[in-house]
C-alpha positions as CSV (number, residue, x, y, z in Angstrom):
1,X,0.0,0.0,0.0
2,X,1.2,3.5,-0.6
3,X,0.4,6.8,1.3
4,X,0.0,10.3,-0.1
5,X,0.5,13.5,1.8
6,X,-1.1,15.6,-0.9
7,X,-2.6,15.2,-4.4
8,X,-2.5,17.8,-7.2
9,X,-4.0,17.7,-10.7
10,X,-2.2,20.4,-12.7
11,X,-3.6,21.8,-15.9
12,X,-0.2,22.3,-17.5
13,X,2.7,19.9,-18.0
14,X,5.2,22.5,-17.0
15,X,3.4,22.9,-13.6
16,X,3.4,19.1,-13.1
17,X,7.2,19.0,-13.8
18,X,7.9,21.9,-11.4
19,X,6.0,20.2,-8.6
20,X,7.9,17.0,-9.3
21,X,11.2,18.8,-8.9
22,X,10.1,20.7,-5.7
23,X,10.7,17.7,-3.4
24,X,12.4,14.4,-3.7
25,X,9.5,12.4,-2.5
26,X,7.0,14.0,-4.9
27,X,5.8,11.5,-7.6
28,X,3.8,11.4,-10.8
29,X,0.9,9.0,-10.7
30,X,-0.2,6.9,-13.7
31,X,-2.7,4.1,-13.4
32,X,-1.2,3.2,-10.0
33,X,-1.5,-0.5,-10.7
34,X,2.1,-1.3,-9.6
35,X,2.1,1.2,-6.7
36,X,-0.6,-1.0,-5.0
37,X,1.8,-3.9,-4.8
38,X,4.5,-2.0,-2.9
39,X,4.9,0.2,0.1
40,X,5.8,3.8,-0.5
41,X,5.3,7.2,1.1
42,X,4.7,10.0,-1.5
43,X,4.8,13.6,-0.5
44,X,2.8,15.3,-3.3
45,X,1.2,12.9,-5.8
46,X,0.9,14.5,-9.3
47,X,-2.1,13.2,-11.2
48,X,-1.7,13.8,-15.0
49,X,-5.3,13.1,-15.9
50,X,-6.1,16.8,-16.7
51,X,-3.2,17.1,-19.2
52,X,-4.9,15.3,-22.1
53,X,-2.1,12.8,-22.4
54,X,-4.3,9.8,-23.4
55,X,-4.2,9.6,-27.2
56,X,-3.1,7.6,-30.2
57,X,-2.9,9.6,-33.4
58,X,-1.1,9.7,-36.7
59,X,0.7,12.9,-37.6
60,X,2.9,13.3,-40.6
61,X,3.5,9.6,-41.0
62,X,4.3,9.0,-37.4
63,X,2.1,7.5,-34.7
64,X,2.1,9.4,-31.4
65,X,1.0,7.7,-28.2
66,X,0.4,9.8,-25.1
67,X,1.8,8.8,-21.7
68,X,-1.6,8.3,-20.1
69,X,-2.8,6.0,-22.8
70,X,-3.9,2.7,-21.3
71,X,-2.5,-0.6,-22.4
72,X,-6.0,-1.6,-23.3
73,X,-6.2,1.3,-25.7
74,X,-3.0,0.1,-27.3
75,X,-4.5,-3.4,-27.6
76,X,-7.7,-2.4,-29.4
77,X,-6.8,0.7,-31.4
78,X,-7.4,0.0,-35.1
79,X,-4.4,2.1,-36.3
80,X,-2.0,0.1,-34.1
81,X,-3.6,-3.2,-35.1
82,X,-3.1,-2.3,-38.7
83,X,0.4,-1.0,-38.4
84,X,3.8,-2.8,-38.0
85,X,2.1,-6.2,-38.1
86,X,0.2,-5.3,-34.9
87,X,3.3,-5.6,-32.8
88,X,2.2,-3.1,-30.1
89,X,-1.2,-4.7,-29.5
90,X,0.4,-8.1,-29.4
91,X,3.0,-6.9,-26.9
92,X,0.3,-6.1,-24.3
93,X,-2.5,-8.6,-25.2
94,X,-1.5,-11.2,-22.7
95,X,-0.9,-9.0,-19.7
96,X,-3.0,-10.3,-16.8
97,X,-6.5,-9.1,-17.7
98,X,-8.6,-6.4,-19.3
99,X,-9.2,-4.6,-16.0
100,X,-5.5,-4.4,-15.3
101,X,-4.8,-3.2,-18.9
102,X,-7.4,-0.6,-18.5
103,X,-5.6,1.0,-15.6
104,X,-1.9,0.6,-16.6
105,X,-0.6,3.4,-18.7
106,X,2.1,3.5,-21.4
107,X,4.0,6.2,-19.6
108,X,4.2,4.3,-16.3
109,X,5.2,1.1,-18.2
110,X,8.1,2.9,-19.9
111,X,9.1,4.9,-16.8
112,X,9.2,1.8,-14.6
113,X,11.5,-0.1,-17.0
114,X,10.2,-3.5,-15.9
115,X,12.4,-6.2,-17.3
116,X,9.3,-8.3,-18.2
117,X,7.8,-5.6,-20.3
118,X,7.2,-6.7,-23.9
119,X,5.8,-3.2,-24.6
120,X,9.2,-1.6,-24.0
121,X,10.9,-4.0,-26.4
122,X,8.2,-3.4,-29.1
123,X,8.5,0.4,-28.7
124,X,12.3,0.2,-29.0
125,X,12.0,-1.9,-32.1
126,X,9.8,0.7,-33.7
127,X,11.8,3.7,-32.8
């Protein structure tokens, strides 16, 4: 279980970043799925949900994926299923269950650098 002293939901990415830098024990929250499995004290928790970072879009021939995009969104998005032989959806398809994939975010998965993450491998291969 984790404990929070404060929770903020900034409207700008720059504000979120400044709050993160203010104190060593401040932390950005994603879906919080893996936080629930550990024990951690967080000073100010920074919720990114107001920053519109959940998206999958194609721009100038590139596919952009926002940090708050859920693994489930990766799994079912038509553009990703029809691109690169569906490697991104395939990389998350077998992760625990749909409820879990609905809460885990791309940003948290990349930030945490879990050795078991097929998503990180797929993203690196597509860079």
